[in-house]
Wavefront OBJ file of the C-alpha trace (Angstrom):
o trace
v 89.770 81.313 60.723
v 90.817 78.160 58.562
v 91.956 78.649 55.109
v 90.018 75.159 54.135
v 91.418 72.275 52.940
v 95.160 71.261 52.102
v 96.380 70.545 48.502
v 96.769 67.040 49.779
v 93.168 66.629 50.739
v 91.733 68.851 47.774
v 93.896 66.499 45.617
v 92.399 63.072 47.428
v 89.059 64.083 46.942
v 89.609 65.074 43.381
v 90.937 61.316 42.342
v 88.157 59.924 44.571
v 85.469 62.005 42.184
v 87.230 61.523 38.948
v 87.245 57.707 39.536
v 83.924 57.509 40.531
v 82.599 59.562 37.654
v 84.567 56.983 35.147
v 82.872 54.116 37.058
v 85.909 52.814 38.888
v 85.743 53.832 42.631
v 89.183 53.519 44.221
v 90.201 53.700 47.763
v 93.306 55.647 48.994
v 95.642 53.186 50.392
v 98.539 55.811 51.396
v 99.185 59.511 50.607
v 102.311 61.395 51.412
v 103.398 64.421 50.393
v 106.819 67.036 51.207
v 107.094 70.668 50.374
v 108.415 71.663 47.104
v 109.851 75.128 45.693
v 111.455 76.619 42.778
v 112.862 79.830 42.002
v 108.996 81.060 40.952
v 106.470 78.459 42.443
v 105.880 76.957 45.516
v 103.847 73.503 46.189
v 104.144 69.991 46.607
v 105.330 66.580 45.657
v 102.619 64.044 46.754
v 102.950 60.000 46.361
v 99.594 58.594 46.323
v 98.681 54.558 46.378
v 95.280 53.885 44.985
v 93.719 50.571 44.834
v 90.599 49.068 43.061
v 89.097 45.614 41.518
v 90.374 45.112 38.164
v 87.980 46.757 35.307
v 88.125 48.093 31.545
v 87.119 51.414 33.399
v 89.887 51.480 35.662
v 92.446 50.970 33.047
v 90.994 53.511 30.938
v 90.916 55.715 33.915
v 94.294 55.104 34.802
v 95.703 55.684 31.344
v 94.244 59.150 31.351
v 95.338 60.273 34.469
v 98.361 61.848 33.157
v 96.275 64.277 30.822
v 93.597 64.932 33.588
v 92.034 68.387 34.827
v 91.980 68.484 38.335
v 89.969 71.449 40.506
v 91.702 71.830 43.524
v 90.775 75.650 44.725
v 94.259 77.528 45.486
v 96.369 75.250 43.388
v 97.239 73.428 40.048
v 98.551 69.773 39.113
v 101.594 70.994 37.124
v 102.271 66.809 36.944
v 101.197 63.503 37.197
v 102.657 60.378 36.617
v 101.718 56.740 36.957
v 104.943 55.503 38.578
v 103.427 51.909 38.967
v 100.827 49.655 38.286
v 100.492 46.227 39.801
v 97.987 43.267 39.706
v 97.544 41.327 42.686
v 94.640 38.870 42.683
v 91.301 40.333 42.948
v 92.973 44.523 43.136
v 95.151 46.654 41.250
v 97.545 48.940 43.261
v 98.283 52.047 41.536
v 101.129 54.124 42.837
v 101.091 57.940 41.732
v 103.457 60.717 41.663
v 101.905 64.524 41.696
v 103.435 67.801 41.923
v 101.100 70.673 42.930
v 101.593 74.080 42.915
v 100.132 77.025 44.422
v 98.399 79.686 42.733
v 99.060 83.099 42.950
l 1 2 3 4 5 6 7 8 9 10 11 12 13 14 15 16 17 18 19 20 21 22 23 24 25 26 27 28 29 30 31 32 33 34 35 36 37 38 39 40 41 42 43 44 45 46 47 48 49 50 51 52 53 54 55 56 57 58 59 60 61 62 63 64 65 66 67 68 69 70 71 72 73 74 75 76 77 78 79 80 81 82 83 84 85 86 87 88 89 90 91 92 93 94 95 96 97 98 99 100 101 102 103 104
């Protein structure tokens, strides 16, 4: 019996849906994660690279990301940092560092 998609898959879907809702669809270029734990929580650290054509909507979406709420079944986004934003010709590349924790 499958438990459903993991946190990385749910996070990718949530980021894509959020950008589409903000009228600035992004493409996930890379996504990696590693397990993380503290004395009280289990979760994962995610490194995600996105790209999209430049637009005012994209700039606004990027600025709002650290405070955005994402619905991930069984997981919470505990921290989201925009690590880098690079303009390269006809695209903007966004590097994100995200911490998810498992809900208990």
